[in-house]
C-alpha positions in Angstrom: 0.0 0.0 0.0 1.5 3.4 -1.0 2.3 5.8 1.8 0.1 8.9 2.1 2.0 12.1 1.5 1.0 15.2 3.4 1.3 18.6 1.6 3.1 21.6 3.0 -0.3 23.4 3.3 -1.8 20.5 5.3 1.2 20.4 7.6 1.1 24.1 8.2 -2.6 24.0 9.1 -2.0 21.1 11.5 1.2 22.4 13.1 0.8 26.2 12.9 -3.0 26.7 12.7 -4.9 29.2 14.9 -4.9 26.8 17.9 -1.1 26.4 17.8 0.8 28.7 20.2 3.2 31.0 18.3 6.9 30.5 18.7 8.7 33.5 20.2 12.1 34.4 18.7 13.8 32.9 21.8 12.1 29.6 21.1 13.1 29.7 17.4 16.7 30.5 18.4 16.8 27.6 20.9 15.6 25.1 18.3 18.0 26.5 15.7 20.8 26.3 18.3 21.8 30.0 17.9 21.8 32.9 20.4 18.5 34.9 20.3 20.4 37.9 19.1 21.3 36.0 15.9 17.6 35.4 15.1 16.7 39.0 15.9 19.6 40.3 13.9 18.9 38.0 10.9 16.2 38.5 8.3 13.9 36.0 10.1 12.0 38.5 12.3 12.0 41.4 9.8 8.9 40.3 8.0 5.8 38.3 9.0 6.3 35.9 6.1 9.9 35.0 7.2 8.8 34.6 10.8 6.0 32.3 9.7 8.5 30.3 7.6 10.9 29.9 10.5 8.0 28.9 12.8 6.7 26.4 10.3 10.2 24.8 9.6 10.9 24.5 13.4 7.4 23.0 14.0 7.8 20.4 11.2 11.3 19.4 12.4 10.2 19.2 16.0 7.3 17.0 15.0 9.7 14.8 13.0 12.5 14.6 15.5 12.3 13.8 19.2 15.1 16.1 20.4 16.1 19.7 19.5 19.6 18.3 19.1 18.4 16.3 16.1 16.7 19.4 14.8 19.9 21.4 15.1 21.9 18.6 13.3 19.4 18.6 10.5 19.6 22.4 10.2 23.4 22.5 10.2 24.2 19.8 7.7 25.1 21.1 4.3 22.8 19.8 1.6 23.3 19.1 -2.1 19.7 20.2 -2.7 20.7 23.6 -1.3 23.9 24.1 -3.2 26.0 22.6 -0.3 24.7 25.2 2.1 23.0 24.3 5.3 19.3 24.9 5.9 20.3 27.1 8.8 22.3 29.4 6.5 19.4 29.8 4.2 16.9 30.5 7.0 19.1 33.1 8.5 19.5 34.7 5.1 15.8 34.8 4.5 15.6 32.1 1.9 13.2 29.8 3.7 11.1 28.2 1.0 13.7 25.6 -0.1 14.3 24.8 3.6 10.5 24.4 4.2 10.2 22.1 1.2 13.1 20.0 2.4 11.7 19.8 5.9 8.3 18.7 4.5 10.0 16.1 2.3 11.9 14.8 5.3 8.7 14.7 7.4 7.0 12.7 4.7 9.9 10.3 4.4 9.6 9.3 8.1 
């Protein structure tokens, strides 16, 4: 029987819908494994879209992995799909969509 794939939109509604508590910058920083000032000084909190993207990515990864240490390892590992850059580098630079897509792909592979 083929595995059912969940779309990005379905995951976002489930993990980040109106009932889900928002993640504060300090929580995002903790999950990313960086000081809070790095998140605040990055492009992540400068626009609502980027903050939502970071929240979504962290939520997906926290649902996929049991420990934040695993989330941080996932975020720090360079990926061929991202031009040998790490997902964390792209998130901090404000290029979240490829990271979101990769997180959803990984979530579905579990």
